[in-house]
C-alpha positions as CSV (number, residue, x, y, z in Angstrom):
1,X,-4.0,-0.1,41.9
2,X,-4.8,-3.6,40.8
3,X,-8.1,-2.4,39.1
4,X,-6.2,0.4,37.3
5,X,-3.7,-2.1,36.0
6,X,-6.4,-4.4,34.8
7,X,-8.2,-1.4,33.1
8,X,-4.9,-0.4,31.4
9,X,-4.3,-3.9,30.1
10,X,-7.8,-4.3,28.8
11,X,-7.7,-1.0,27.0
12,X,-4.4,-1.9,25.3
13,X,-5.7,-5.3,24.4
14,X,-8.8,-3.8,22.6
15,X,-7.5,-0.4,21.5
16,X,-3.8,-0.5,21.0
17,X,-3.6,-3.1,18.3
18,X,-2.9,-2.3,14.7
19,X,-5.6,-0.4,12.9
20,X,-7.3,-2.0,10.0
21,X,-6.8,-0.5,6.6
22,X,-9.7,-0.7,4.2
23,X,-7.7,-1.9,1.2
24,X,-10.9,-2.5,-0.8
25,X,-11.7,1.2,-0.5
26,X,-8.2,2.1,-1.7
27,X,-8.3,-0.3,-4.6
28,X,-11.7,1.1,-5.8
29,X,-10.4,4.6,-6.3
30,X,-8.1,6.4,-8.8
31,X,-5.7,8.3,-6.5
32,X,-4.1,11.6,-7.7
33,X,-0.9,13.0,-6.1
34,X,-1.3,16.2,-4.1
35,X,1.9,16.8,-2.1
36,X,4.9,15.3,-0.3
37,X,6.1,11.8,-1.0
38,X,5.3,10.4,-4.5
39,X,4.9,6.9,-5.8
40,X,7.5,7.3,-8.5
41,X,7.0,9.8,-11.4
42,X,3.3,9.3,-11.7
43,X,0.5,11.8,-10.9
44,X,-2.3,9.3,-10.6
45,X,-2.6,5.6,-9.7
46,X,-5.2,2.9,-9.5
47,X,-3.9,0.1,-7.3
48,X,-6.2,-2.5,-9.0
49,X,-4.9,-1.9,-12.6
50,X,-1.3,-0.8,-12.0
51,X,1.4,-3.0,-13.5
52,X,4.0,-1.9,-10.9
53,X,2.1,-1.2,-7.7
54,X,0.0,-3.4,-5.5
55,X,-1.6,-3.0,-2.1
56,X,-1.8,-5.5,0.7
57,X,-2.9,-5.0,4.3
58,X,-1.2,-1.6,5.1
59,X,1.6,-1.6,2.6
60,X,2.0,-0.5,-1.0
61,X,4.5,-2.6,-3.0
62,X,6.4,-1.6,-6.1
63,X,7.3,-4.6,-8.2
64,X,6.6,-6.8,-5.1
65,X,9.0,-4.8,-2.9
66,X,7.6,-2.8,0.1
67,X,7.6,0.8,-0.9
68,X,5.2,2.8,1.3
69,X,3.0,2.3,4.4
70,X,-0.6,3.5,4.4
71,X,-0.8,5.6,7.5
72,X,-4.2,7.2,7.2
73,X,-7.4,7.0,5.1
74,X,-9.9,9.8,5.5
75,X,-13.0,8.4,3.7
76,X,-14.9,11.7,4.2
77,X,-12.3,13.7,2.3
78,X,-11.3,10.7,0.2
79,X,-7.7,11.3,1.2
80,X,-4.9,8.8,1.4
81,X,-1.7,9.4,3.4
82,X,1.4,7.3,2.7
83,X,4.8,7.1,4.4
84,X,7.9,6.2,2.5
85,X,9.6,3.1,3.8
86,X,13.0,4.5,2.6
87,X,13.0,7.9,4.3
88,X,9.8,8.3,6.3
89,X,8.5,11.2,4.2
90,X,4.7,11.6,4.0
91,X,2.7,11.9,0.8
92,X,-0.9,12.9,0.3
93,X,-3.2,11.5,-2.4
94,X,-6.9,12.2,-3.1
95,X,-9.6,10.4,-5.0
96,X,-9.5,12.0,-8.5
97,X,-13.2,12.6,-8.4
98,X,-12.9,14.7,-5.2
99,X,-9.7,16.4,-6.3
100,X,-11.1,17.8,-9.5
101,X,-14.2,19.4,-7.8
């Protein structure tokens, strides 16, 4: 039982922590809206050049106020999933180069 408890504690220590979001990957892309939650009334966004939106760690800010959480990045599909902070709705965005193929 003691060994099982130690194994559980070690796996939580190394595997249960917050996952790292590759914000540099997100900032390099032009993201186009696909479905669900939207970042305002825009269809496409670049988080490097946007006047209103910024990205830090796992959060997207609108005018320096937390607006959405990044919940998943699928680099193979170039897909970005966001979760609204206000109402927990999910939105899907794609890299514009992949979306237009």
